Residue frames relative to the residue before (quaternion, step in Angstrom):
aa qw qx qy qz dx dy dz
M 1.0000 0.0000 0.0000 0.0000 0.00 0.00 0.00
R 0.5201 -0.6652 0.4505 0.2900 3.56 -1.00 1.00
I 0.2924 -0.7178 0.5824 0.2450 3.50 -1.18 0.41
V 0.4551 -0.6939 0.5046 0.2382 3.59 -0.82 1.00
I 0.1479 -0.8324 0.5315 0.0515 3.40 -0.68 1.24
S 0.1906 -0.7508 0.6112 0.1627 3.59 -1.22 0.36
I 0.2115 -0.8049 0.5498 0.0710 3.53 -0.39 1.24
V 0.0773 -0.7703 0.6319 0.0360 3.47 -0.80 1.13
C 0.7923 -0.2884 0.2292 0.4864 3.46 -1.39 -0.18
C 0.0694 -0.7867 0.6131 0.0170 3.59 -1.00 0.82
L 0.5896 -0.6217 0.4086 0.3144 3.48 -1.01 0.88
V 0.3420 -0.7328 0.5563 0.1913 3.53 -0.85 0.84
A 0.5722 -0.6055 0.3817 0.4004 3.65 -0.78 0.58
A 0.6112 -0.5507 0.4011 0.4028 3.57 -0.94 0.53
A 0.5822 -0.5922 0.4229 0.3627 3.54 -1.10 0.73
G 0.7780 0.2708 -0.2654 0.5010 3.42 -0.97 1.15
E 0.6967 0.4471 -0.2693 0.4921 3.55 1.20 -0.29
S 0.2320 -0.7422 0.5997 0.1889 3.61 -1.10 0.59
P 0.4769 -0.6700 0.4514 0.3463 3.52 -1.05 0.71
R 0.5824 -0.5595 0.4327 0.4007 3.66 -1.06 0.59
V 0.3221 -0.7169 0.5937 0.1728 3.47 -1.15 0.99
P 0.3223 -0.7604 0.5246 0.2068 3.65 -0.65 1.22
T 0.5098 -0.6150 0.4917 0.3467 3.57 -1.15 0.36
Y 0.6304 -0.5320 0.3794 0.4191 3.69 -1.07 0.35
P 0.6462 0.4740 -0.3896 0.4538 3.72 0.83 -0.60
E 0.6240 0.5297 -0.3587 0.4487 3.60 1.04 -0.80
L 0.6645 0.4717 -0.3606 0.4539 3.70 0.90 -0.59
L 0.6196 0.5519 -0.3740 0.4143 3.49 0.97 -0.64
A 0.6817 0.4945 -0.2608 0.4720 3.56 1.14 -0.87
M 0.6232 0.5878 -0.3657 0.3638 3.67 1.05 -0.48
P 0.4830 -0.6079 0.5171 0.3603 3.49 -1.14 0.66
A 0.6853 -0.5357 0.2728 0.4109 3.57 -1.33 0.66
M 0.6014 0.5332 -0.3950 0.4450 3.72 0.84 -0.83
A 0.7291 0.4434 -0.3038 0.4237 3.75 0.48 -1.20
R 0.6174 0.5550 -0.3527 0.4318 3.67 1.04 -0.59
T 0.6770 0.4885 -0.2858 0.4705 3.47 1.06 -0.96
A 0.6188 0.5377 -0.3320 0.4666 3.64 1.12 -0.74
A 0.6661 0.5254 -0.2806 0.4488 3.50 1.03 -0.78
L 0.6481 0.4917 -0.2609 0.5197 3.52 1.19 -0.84
L 0.6561 0.5164 -0.3373 0.4348 3.60 1.02 -0.80
D 0.6457 0.5147 -0.3600 0.4342 3.47 1.14 -0.58
L 0.6102 0.5211 -0.3324 0.4956 3.56 1.13 -0.51
R 0.6400 0.4780 -0.3456 0.4923 3.69 0.88 -0.72
E 0.6634 0.5081 -0.3225 0.4448 3.64 0.83 -0.79
A 0.7045 0.3916 -0.2721 0.5256 3.54 1.09 -0.60
D 0.4293 -0.7568 0.4185 0.2603 3.54 1.13 0.15
D 0.2935 0.7567 -0.4950 0.3102 3.43 1.32 0.86
L 0.0171 0.8473 -0.5306 0.0126 3.54 0.37 1.10
A 0.5708 0.5521 -0.3847 0.4706 3.63 1.28 -0.37
A 0.7149 0.4308 -0.3580 0.4185 3.51 0.78 -0.52
L 0.5545 0.5908 -0.3496 0.4705 3.47 1.42 -0.38
D 0.6067 0.5398 -0.2838 0.5099 3.63 1.11 -0.92
A 0.6913 0.4906 -0.3022 0.4360 3.60 0.79 -1.01
L 0.6413 0.5179 -0.3135 0.4715 3.57 1.08 -0.76
R 0.6571 0.5189 -0.2911 0.4628 3.47 0.99 -0.83
F 0.6153 0.5369 -0.3092 0.4874 3.60 1.14 -0.67
T 0.6732 0.4604 -0.2984 0.4958 3.50 0.95 -1.03
A 0.6319 0.5333 -0.3696 0.4239 3.77 0.91 -0.67
S 0.6867 0.4671 -0.3245 0.4527 3.50 0.94 -0.78
G 0.6242 0.5332 -0.3396 0.4591 3.55 1.00 -0.46
A 0.6610 0.4954 -0.3006 0.4768 3.54 0.99 -0.77
A 0.6403 0.4758 -0.3633 0.4813 3.59 1.00 -0.48
E 0.6159 0.5450 -0.3524 0.4466 3.61 0.98 -0.85
A 0.6572 0.5140 -0.3153 0.4522 3.64 0.95 -0.99
R 0.5989 0.5605 -0.3624 0.4425 3.63 1.04 -0.64
R 0.6780 0.5073 -0.2810 0.4516 3.46 0.86 -1.16
T 0.6405 0.5322 -0.3141 0.4560 3.61 1.08 -0.83
R 0.6659 0.4797 -0.2873 0.4940 3.56 1.17 -0.64
G 0.4935 -0.6866 0.3925 0.3619 3.67 1.37 -0.02
E 0.4371 0.6596 -0.4922 0.3629 3.60 1.08 0.55
A 0.4813 -0.6665 0.5068 0.2594 3.59 -0.94 1.02
P 0.5788 -0.2321 -0.7815 -0.0206 1.36 -2.23 1.28
L 0.3854 -0.7287 0.5330 0.1907 3.56 -1.27 0.79
S 0.5423 0.6503 -0.4020 0.3486 3.54 1.08 -0.55
P 0.5260 -0.6460 0.4244 0.3549 3.65 -0.84 0.95
G 0.8370 0.2146 -0.1937 0.4646 3.57 -1.04 0.91
C 0.5379 0.5655 -0.3861 0.4917 3.52 1.44 0.01
Q 0.1136 -0.8277 0.5495 0.0110 3.43 -0.96 1.20
Q 0.5389 -0.5376 0.4909 0.4237 3.45 -1.25 0.30
P 0.6163 -0.5577 0.3687 0.4162 3.67 -1.15 0.36
D 0.6761 0.4778 -0.3407 0.4456 3.70 0.88 -0.49
E 0.5896 0.5237 -0.3236 0.5229 3.58 1.24 -0.60
F 0.6421 0.5459 -0.3128 0.4380 3.64 0.94 -0.63
D 0.6235 0.5783 -0.2970 0.4344 3.35 1.06 -1.20
V 0.7341 0.4731 -0.2037 0.4425 3.50 0.84 -1.14
E 0.6515 0.5279 -0.2782 0.4684 3.48 1.15 -0.84
S 0.6428 0.5239 -0.2975 0.4732 3.57 1.11 -0.87
Q 0.6751 0.5190 -0.2794 0.4436 3.55 0.92 -0.88
L 0.6497 0.5023 -0.2849 0.4944 3.45 1.20 -0.82
R 0.5901 0.5829 -0.3064 0.4670 3.58 1.14 -0.70
L 0.7215 0.4377 -0.2468 0.4764 3.45 0.79 -1.22
A 0.5645 0.5661 -0.3706 0.4727 3.69 1.10 -0.68
R 0.7400 0.4452 -0.2486 0.4386 3.56 0.71 -1.11
L 0.6787 0.5133 -0.2810 0.4437 3.65 1.11 -0.66
A 0.6162 0.5883 -0.3100 0.4219 3.50 1.22 -0.83
P 0.4312 -0.7403 0.4405 0.2684 3.50 -0.77 0.86
N 0.7902 -0.0288 -0.0359 0.6111 3.51 1.22 -0.18
G 0.7288 -0.4514 0.2556 0.4470 3.59 -1.38 0.12
A 0.6481 0.5608 -0.3437 0.3838 3.63 0.92 -0.78
S 0.6347 0.5242 -0.3046 0.4792 3.55 1.18 -0.84
F 0.5964 0.5683 -0.2995 0.4813 3.60 1.12 -0.87
A 0.7148 0.4548 -0.2738 0.4552 3.52 0.73 -1.03
E 0.6735 0.4770 -0.3198 0.4654 3.56 1.03 -0.74
A 0.6357 0.5291 -0.3181 0.4634 3.56 1.04 -0.78
M 0.6518 0.4831 -0.3362 0.4783 3.71 1.07 -0.64
R 0.6108 0.5391 -0.3820 0.4363 3.66 1.00 -0.68
R 0.7009 0.4535 -0.2759 0.4764 3.59 0.87 -1.00
Y 0.6414 0.5449 -0.3394 0.4202 3.58 0.78 -0.87
M 0.6641 0.5102 -0.2443 0.4889 3.58 0.97 -1.09
A 0.6093 0.5032 -0.3584 0.4971 3.67 1.02 -0.66
L 0.6439 0.5293 -0.3058 0.4601 3.69 0.77 -0.94
T 0.7090 0.4264 -0.2682 0.4935 3.58 0.57 -1.20
T 0.6767 0.5202 -0.3470 0.3886 3.64 0.71 -0.80
R 0.6429 0.5329 -0.3111 0.4538 3.45 1.12 -0.97
L 0.6785 0.4992 -0.3014 0.4468 3.70 0.98 -0.88
D 0.5776 0.5836 -0.3119 0.4780 3.45 1.13 -0.85
G 0.7130 0.4417 -0.2813 0.4663 3.58 0.70 -0.92
K 0.6236 0.5039 -0.3616 0.4759 3.66 0.99 -0.64
L 0.6864 0.4771 -0.3168 0.4481 3.59 0.80 -0.81
A 0.6322 0.4891 -0.3421 0.4941 3.67 0.91 -0.83
T 0.6680 0.4962 -0.3473 0.4324 3.62 0.69 -0.77
A 0.6503 0.5157 -0.3286 0.4509 3.65 0.96 -0.81
R 0.7214 0.4656 -0.2848 0.4262 3.38 0.89 -0.96
A 0.6737 0.4998 -0.3054 0.4506 3.58 1.09 -0.59
T 0.7648 0.3713 -0.1557 0.5030 3.55 1.23 -0.68
D 0.3304 -0.7395 0.4898 0.3225 3.54 1.34 -0.50
E 0.5434 0.6160 -0.4510 0.3492 3.61 1.13 0.27
W 0.0374 -0.8566 0.5142 -0.0209 3.49 0.48 1.21
R 0.6557 0.5380 -0.3175 0.4241 3.46 1.07 -0.68
R 0.6231 0.5588 -0.3107 0.4506 3.57 1.21 -0.73
Q 0.6927 0.4552 -0.2081 0.5192 3.50 1.14 -1.00
F 0.7933 0.0911 -0.0223 0.6016 3.67 0.93 -0.74
P 0.2253 -0.8447 0.4697 0.1232 3.57 0.11 1.20
A 0.6177 0.5900 -0.3557 0.3793 3.44 1.08 -0.37
L 0.5964 0.5144 -0.3204 0.5264 3.60 1.53 -0.09
K 0.1909 0.7777 -0.5740 0.1711 3.55 0.89 0.61
T 0.7638 0.4152 -0.2517 0.4252 3.58 0.52 -0.93
W 0.6539 0.4652 -0.3324 0.4954 3.59 1.13 -0.67
H 0.5800 0.5726 -0.3643 0.4506 3.68 1.13 -0.54
R 0.7171 0.5030 -0.2526 0.4110 3.49 1.01 -0.96
E 0.6111 0.5201 -0.2792 0.5274 3.36 1.28 -0.81
W 0.6570 0.5086 -0.3406 0.4401 3.72 0.93 -0.60
Q 0.6540 0.4972 -0.3051 0.4817 3.44 1.11 -0.93
E 0.6839 0.4834 -0.2670 0.4768 3.69 0.94 -0.73
A 0.6577 0.5062 -0.3911 0.3978 3.83 0.96 -0.22
H 0.3127 -0.7779 0.5371 0.0930 3.25 -1.23 0.95
D 0.5803 0.5656 -0.3764 0.4490 3.53 1.23 -0.60
S 0.4663 -0.6833 0.4810 0.2901 3.76 -0.75 0.88
R 0.6412 0.5048 -0.3489 0.4608 3.60 0.93 -0.63
V 0.6896 0.4798 -0.2825 0.4631 3.50 0.93 -0.83
R 0.5847 0.5774 -0.3409 0.4567 3.57 1.04 -0.72
E 0.6956 0.4420 -0.2946 0.4837 3.58 0.88 -0.93
L 0.5473 0.6118 -0.3535 0.4486 3.55 1.13 -0.77
L 0.7411 0.4372 -0.1862 0.4744 3.53 0.75 -1.17
R 0.5905 0.5237 -0.3858 0.4777 3.62 1.06 -0.77
R 0.6991 0.5024 -0.3022 0.4093 3.56 0.80 -0.91
T 0.6015 0.5726 -0.3032 0.4674 3.41 1.31 -0.81
L 0.6271 0.5279 -0.3351 0.4646 3.62 1.03 -0.78
G 0.6240 0.5632 -0.3093 0.4447 3.57 1.00 -0.79
G 0.7231 0.4326 -0.2304 0.4867 3.51 0.87 -1.14
Q 0.6339 0.4991 -0.3429 0.4811 3.59 0.93 -0.66
A 0.6272 0.5383 -0.3537 0.4379 3.64 1.00 -0.78
I 0.6798 0.4572 -0.3222 0.4744 3.66 0.89 -0.79
R 0.6282 0.5218 -0.3603 0.4509 3.68 1.03 -0.71
S 0.6784 0.5152 -0.3015 0.4283 3.61 0.96 -0.63
A 0.5775 0.5267 -0.3514 0.5154 3.41 1.41 -0.47
L 0.6510 0.4864 -0.3472 0.4680 3.63 0.94 -0.73
A 0.5974 0.5247 -0.3832 0.4700 3.77 0.97 -0.57
R 0.6783 0.4765 -0.3105 0.4653 3.68 0.86 -0.84
A 0.6545 0.5512 -0.3519 0.3794 3.64 0.97 -0.41
R 0.4788 0.6516 -0.4343 0.3970 3.54 1.28 0.21
N 0.7028 0.4016 -0.2934 0.5086 3.62 1.12 -0.16
P 0.2435 -0.8297 0.4702 0.1769 3.57 -0.20 0.94
I 0.6300 0.5625 -0.3207 0.4288 3.38 1.15 -0.63
A 0.7085 0.4572 -0.2708 0.4645 3.50 0.83 -1.02
N 0.7427 0.4245 -0.2549 0.4508 3.69 1.01 -0.46
M 0.6125 0.5710 -0.3474 0.4221 3.54 1.21 -0.22
P 0.5077 -0.6552 0.5001 0.2507 3.51 -1.20 0.89
A 0.6052 -0.5142 0.3882 0.4676 3.59 -0.97 0.20
A 0.6158 -0.5422 0.4749 0.3182 3.37 -1.57 0.60
A 0.5487 -0.5992 0.4922 0.3126 3.48 -1.19 0.88
P 0.6020 -0.5708 0.4484 0.3326 3.63 -1.06 0.63
G 0.8224 0.2197 -0.1423 0.5051 3.64 -0.69 0.96
S 0.4864 0.6962 -0.4309 0.3050 3.45 1.29 -0.03
K 0.3676 -0.7318 0.5020 0.2781 3.64 -0.70 0.66
R 0.6588 -0.5607 0.3221 0.3845 3.50 -1.05 0.91
A 0.6884 0.4704 -0.3404 0.4347 3.65 0.63 -0.90
I 0.6398 0.5269 -0.3491 0.4371 3.64 0.92 -0.72
V 0.6460 0.5528 -0.3008 0.4319 3.36 0.95 -0.88
R 0.6831 0.4937 -0.2909 0.4529 3.49 0.93 -1.03
I 0.6935 0.4703 -0.2914 0.4615 3.58 0.90 -0.83
G 0.6313 0.5440 -0.3167 0.4531 3.42 1.17 -0.58
N 0.5885 0.5655 -0.3339 0.4716 3.47 1.25 -0.79
E 0.7116 0.4618 -0.2857 0.4458 3.58 0.80 -1.07
L 0.6781 0.4788 -0.3117 0.4623 3.56 0.75 -0.79
A 0.6438 0.5081 -0.3279 0.4688 3.67 0.92 -0.78
L 0.7362 0.4097 -0.3286 0.4267 3.65 0.75 -0.88
A 0.6162 0.5077 -0.3955 0.4541 3.72 1.15 -0.48
A 0.6710 0.4681 -0.3576 0.4502 3.61 1.06 -0.49
Y 0.5871 0.5703 -0.3596 0.4481 3.67 1.16 -0.49
R 0.6533 0.5182 -0.3432 0.4322 3.48 1.10 -0.74
E 0.5908 0.5621 -0.3233 0.4802 3.47 1.30 -0.87
Y 0.6485 0.5330 -0.3354 0.4276 3.56 0.93 -0.86
V 0.6679 0.4770 -0.3171 0.4752 3.66 0.92 -0.99
F 0.6270 0.4978 -0.3867 0.4577 3.64 0.92 -0.84
N 0.6342 0.5249 -0.3648 0.4349 3.82 0.88 -0.66
L 0.6128 0.5559 -0.3386 0.4481 3.42 0.98 -0.87
M 0.6857 0.4731 -0.2760 0.4794 3.50 0.76 -1.20
C 0.6307 0.5337 -0.3809 0.4151 3.73 0.81 -0.68
I 0.6564 0.5140 -0.3037 0.4612 3.50 1.05 -1.02
D 0.6629 0.5585 -0.2566 0.4276 3.50 1.00 -0.96
D 0.6444 0.4948 -0.2779 0.5125 3.56 1.07 -1.00
E 0.7010 0.4626 -0.3275 0.4328 3.73 0.75 -0.70
S 0.6185 0.4892 -0.3688 0.4920 3.45 1.07 -0.63
N 0.6749 0.4921 -0.3316 0.4386 3.70 0.74 -0.87
L 0.6032 0.5607 -0.3466 0.4490 3.62 1.08 -0.75
N 0.6995 0.4817 -0.2871 0.4430 3.57 0.86 -0.92
W 0.6356 0.4999 -0.2927 0.5104 3.51 1.22 -0.58
F 0.6605 0.5275 -0.2974 0.4439 3.47 0.89 -0.98
K 0.6224 0.5612 -0.3627 0.4076 3.78 0.85 -0.79
V 0.6540 0.5199 -0.3096 0.4540 3.45 1.06 -1.07
Q 0.6409 0.5659 -0.2968 0.4254 3.60 0.97 -0.83
I 0.6587 0.5023 -0.2794 0.4855 3.58 1.08 -1.13
A 0.6546 0.5285 -0.3205 0.4353 3.59 0.90 -0.90
Q 0.6476 0.5384 -0.2812 0.4602 3.53 1.23 -0.64
I 0.8408 0.1941 -0.0146 0.5051 3.54 0.70 -1.32
G 0.5287 -0.6058 0.4508 0.3877 3.63 1.08 -0.19
W 0.7368 -0.2857 0.2893 0.5402 3.60 0.34 -1.13
F 0.4602 -0.6617 0.5242 0.2751 3.49 -1.44 0.49
G 0.0695 -0.8781 0.4722 0.0345 3.45 0.76 1.13
K 0.6060 -0.6036 0.3964 0.3336 3.61 -1.13 0.81
R 0.6189 0.5417 -0.3647 0.4366 3.71 0.98 -0.73
E 0.7962 0.2704 -0.1912 0.5063 3.68 0.63 -0.96
Y 0.7935 0.3217 -0.2133 0.4705 3.78 0.74 -0.55
G 0.5787 -0.6192 0.3857 0.3646 3.67 1.12 -0.35
W 0.6334 -0.5504 0.3715 0.3973 3.70 -1.03 0.53
A 0.6573 0.5208 -0.3372 0.4277 3.63 0.90 -0.67
A 0.6270 0.5385 -0.3198 0.4632 3.56 1.07 -0.63
D 0.6383 0.5139 -0.3121 0.4806 3.46 1.00 -1.13
R 0.7418 0.4352 -0.2998 0.4130 3.64 0.73 -0.95
A 0.5745 0.5388 -0.3727 0.4906 3.60 1.15 -0.51
A 0.6670 0.5225 -0.3191 0.4246 3.70 0.82 -0.80
V 0.6323 0.5181 -0.3161 0.4816 3.46 1.10 -0.76
L 0.6047 0.5624 -0.3083 0.4722 3.55 1.12 -0.81
F 0.6443 0.5030 -0.2788 0.5041 3.59 0.90 -0.87
A 0.6974 0.4240 -0.3228 0.4793 3.71 0.87 -0.74
Q 0.6456 0.5130 -0.3555 0.4401 3.55 1.04 -0.64
H 0.6573 0.4914 -0.2532 0.5122 3.61 1.31 -0.59
A 0.5843 0.5913 -0.3923 0.3936 3.58 1.20 -0.05
D 0.0982 0.8246 -0.5515 0.0791 3.63 0.93 0.84
A 0.5938 0.5839 -0.3990 0.3837 3.75 1.04 -0.50
D 0.7717 0.2174 -0.1269 0.5841 3.60 1.22 -0.35
P 0.1603 -0.8778 0.4461 0.0686 3.57 0.26 1.22
D 0.5472 0.6143 -0.3013 0.4821 3.40 1.67 -0.72
F 0.6448 0.4962 -0.3236 0.4830 3.55 1.08 -0.86
Q 0.5825 0.5697 -0.3534 0.4596 3.67 1.00 -0.95
A 0.7173 0.4362 -0.3188 0.4399 3.65 0.62 -0.99
Q 0.6671 0.5178 -0.3519 0.4036 3.48 0.92 -0.85
I 0.6438 0.5216 -0.3377 0.4465 3.57 1.08 -0.57
A 0.5993 0.5498 -0.3367 0.4745 3.57 1.14 -0.80
R 0.6673 0.4980 -0.3176 0.4537 3.65 0.87 -0.80
A 0.6588 0.5493 -0.2900 0.4244 3.47 1.11 -0.96
L 0.7018 0.5222 -0.2695 0.4026 3.48 1.09 -0.91
E 0.5944 0.6281 -0.4011 0.3022 3.62 1.01 -0.73
P 0.6151 0.5248 -0.3445 0.4770 3.64 0.84 -0.54
R 0.6372 0.5382 -0.3201 0.4493 3.62 1.00 -0.54
L 0.5101 0.6342 -0.4095 0.4122 3.55 1.34 -0.43
E 0.6657 0.5168 -0.3196 0.4332 3.60 0.92 -1.00
T 0.7760 0.4029 -0.2032 0.4407 3.59 0.98 -0.62
G 0.4218 -0.7479 0.3803 0.3437 3.32 1.59 0.06
D 0.4136 0.7318 -0.4328 0.3257 3.57 1.15 0.69
T 0.7671 0.1696 -0.1868 0.5899 3.49 1.37 0.14
D 0.5525 -0.6310 0.4052 0.3638 3.66 -1.01 0.73
P 0.4817 -0.6985 0.4640 0.2546 3.64 -0.76 1.00
E 0.6240 0.5432 -0.3175 0.4634 3.55 0.94 -0.98
N 0.6615 0.5077 -0.3084 0.4576 3.58 0.70 -1.18
F 0.6621 0.5152 -0.3004 0.4538 3.66 0.81 -1.13
A 0.6245 0.5352 -0.3766 0.4263 3.62 0.90 -0.58
Y 0.6679 0.4717 -0.3237 0.4760 3.58 0.86 -0.87
L 0.6259 0.5075 -0.3731 0.4599 3.64 0.85 -0.70
V 0.6629 0.5007 -0.3256 0.4515 3.69 0.73 -0.99
D 0.7063 0.4522 -0.2972 0.4564 3.59 0.75 -0.82
R 0.6085 0.5376 -0.3497 0.4674 3.65 1.10 -0.57
V 0.6240 0.5186 -0.3091 0.4962 3.56 0.97 -0.77
A 0.6795 0.5165 -0.3223 0.4095 3.54 0.82 -0.90
V 0.6606 0.5350 -0.2541 0.4613 3.49 1.00 -1.23
R 0.6612 0.4818 -0.3072 0.4861 3.58 0.94 -0.79
A 0.7412 0.4063 -0.2797 0.4553 3.61 0.95 -0.60
G 0.5489 -0.6589 0.3663 0.3611 3.46 1.46 0.01
R 0.5385 0.5962 -0.3917 0.4484 3.48 1.25 0.51
P 0.6211 -0.5020 0.4340 0.4170 3.68 -1.25 0.52
Q 0.3916 -0.7092 0.5491 0.2053 3.52 -1.11 0.85
R 0.4874 -0.7561 0.3663 0.2380 3.52 -0.97 0.83
F 0.7829 0.2626 -0.1355 0.5475 3.50 1.26 -0.79
G 0.4702 -0.6981 0.4447 0.3063 3.74 1.10 0.10
T 0.3491 0.7393 -0.5199 0.2478 3.68 0.98 0.66
Q 0.6995 0.4662 -0.2893 0.4579 3.62 0.95 -0.59
V 0.0632 0.7811 -0.6061 0.1364 3.54 -0.56 1.27
E 0.1135 -0.7947 0.5901 0.0857 3.48 -1.28 0.42
C 0.4416 -0.7225 0.4620 0.2638 3.66 -0.92 0.68
V 0.0371 0.8117 -0.5775 0.0784 3.56 -0.54 1.15
D 0.8287 -0.1348 0.0586 0.5400 3.62 -0.51 1.03
G 0.7821 -0.4201 0.1866 0.4208 3.47 0.76 1.19
R 0.7028 0.3704 -0.2383 0.5586 3.65 1.41 0.22
W 0.4297 -0.6869 0.5178 0.2746 3.48 -1.17 0.89
I 0.1266 -0.8077 0.5758 0.0072 3.46 -0.81 1.13
A 0.1592 -0.7687 0.6048 0.1345 3.79 -0.55 0.86
P 0.5007 -0.5549 0.5740 0.3346 3.62 -1.35 0.60
E 0.7951 -0.3913 0.2430 0.3945 3.37 -1.39 0.35
I 0.0589 -0.7936 0.6030 0.0563 3.66 -0.79 0.78
E 0.4506 -0.7207 0.4707 0.2367 3.53 -1.01 1.18
A 0.8920 -0.0392 -0.0590 0.4464 3.41 -1.15 0.72
R 0.1253 -0.8579 0.4961 0.0477 3.47 0.81 1.47
E 0.6345 0.5526 -0.4178 0.3427 3.64 0.82 -0.70
T 0.7434 0.3646 -0.2291 0.5118 3.71 1.21 -0.30
L 0.2481 0.8139 -0.4928 0.1821 3.47 1.42 0.18
D 0.7299 0.4592 -0.2639 0.4321 3.61 0.51 -1.32
E 0.5967 0.5414 -0.3814 0.4533 3.69 0.99 -0.53
R 0.7170 0.4551 -0.2753 0.4506 3.61 0.86 -0.80
R 0.6004 0.5211 -0.3455 0.4986 3.51 1.32 -0.63
D 0.6445 0.5253 -0.3683 0.4159 3.62 0.90 -0.68
R 0.6346 0.5699 -0.3318 0.4031 3.58 1.09 -0.79
V 0.7377 0.3535 -0.2029 0.5382 3.56 1.36 -0.49
N 0.5762 -0.6649 0.3094 0.3609 3.45 1.32 0.59
L 0.4796 0.6563 -0.4439 0.3771 3.59 1.14 0.74
V 0.5089 -0.6573 0.4308 0.3512 3.54 -1.01 0.72
A 0.7029 -0.3884 0.3525 0.4805 3.59 -1.25 0.07
Y 0.5551 -0.6114 0.4240 0.3719 3.62 -1.09 0.72
D 0.6561 0.4997 -0.3784 0.4202 3.63 0.67 -0.72
I 0.6121 0.5738 -0.3320 0.4312 3.64 1.12 -0.65
Q 0.6190 0.5763 -0.2772 0.4560 3.45 1.15 -0.95
V 0.6788 0.5093 -0.2454 0.4686 3.39 0.91 -1.21
A 0.6490 0.5252 -0.3082 0.4560 3.54 0.96 -0.93
R 0.6344 0.5221 -0.3033 0.4825 3.65 1.03 -0.83
M 0.7122 0.4593 -0.2438 0.4716 3.44 0.85 -0.67
A 0.4243 0.7570 -0.4540 0.2021 3.54 1.12 -0.46
G 0.7184 0.4487 -0.2655 0.4605 3.75 0.77 -0.87
M 0.6002 0.5225 -0.3549 0.4907 3.65 1.20 -0.13
C 0.7156 0.3703 -0.3114 0.5039 3.62 0.90 0.04
N 0.2376 0.7838 -0.5276 0.2255 3.37 0.08 1.64
D 0.4233 0.7207 -0.4318 0.3389 3.61 1.51 -0.01
């Protein structure tokens, strides 16, 4: 678990002297406070070239690790220590001065420490609902499950949904930011807020990436053994969780497509949820550059929901009705207030 740090005034290098630039392996080995102090020295000295060089080295080291076959293998997904270094380097590079970097780091570490604590407590106590109230239904289904395979599926679902709920809450910078440090100037606080929130979102995305890759590796083994977590044998919650795992398997689009093809016959027998199936089919289509069938995949652009190309738009609502989805225009209207970015 991270230690929340409070950065106060640091000595600037003597006039005419440049701070020593640590190597990337040295940064990896440093405790959080020592690493921040070293990068603060570089930021105060305006040694942006050194920060850029360290970021380039960090990127190359992560790519070399993936080439060696060391997890996580998903592009852009980093090990926790790699991400810690890269995020601090990015904050130091983006901050306009040392004071803004120090403020951003204080707030960023407060946010990540709080989330780490909630996740650690939930995993240690299985009190997912207490730490993440939005997981009420998933937590109840996990508690009531008896099959060991289903329990593990739902336990992993709880972890993944907890991370995603943290990402949803990260949209509100005011609600999630700790109080400003005493004596901080307003401009420094504002810049620190913005930088910290952006870094925190990246942090949660990286947690999600690591979690999704771990779940995918486990999930593939289960599917090879049982075929599917069908509703009739394993229950609706297992089927729904399994479709979520498939939806989050973006690191392996061929596997996603394989699952989508395998699920279609199960619609006729009621062995999988048609609505969840529709979301998976559309996700596979969009990622492959094809028109989506049900219009479930939309994105917020300039305050409006935009859907990638949809096949046979004139019969879209008929297809949506067959998989228990409301009419497309109704769906978009319901989501209108959620497109404010």
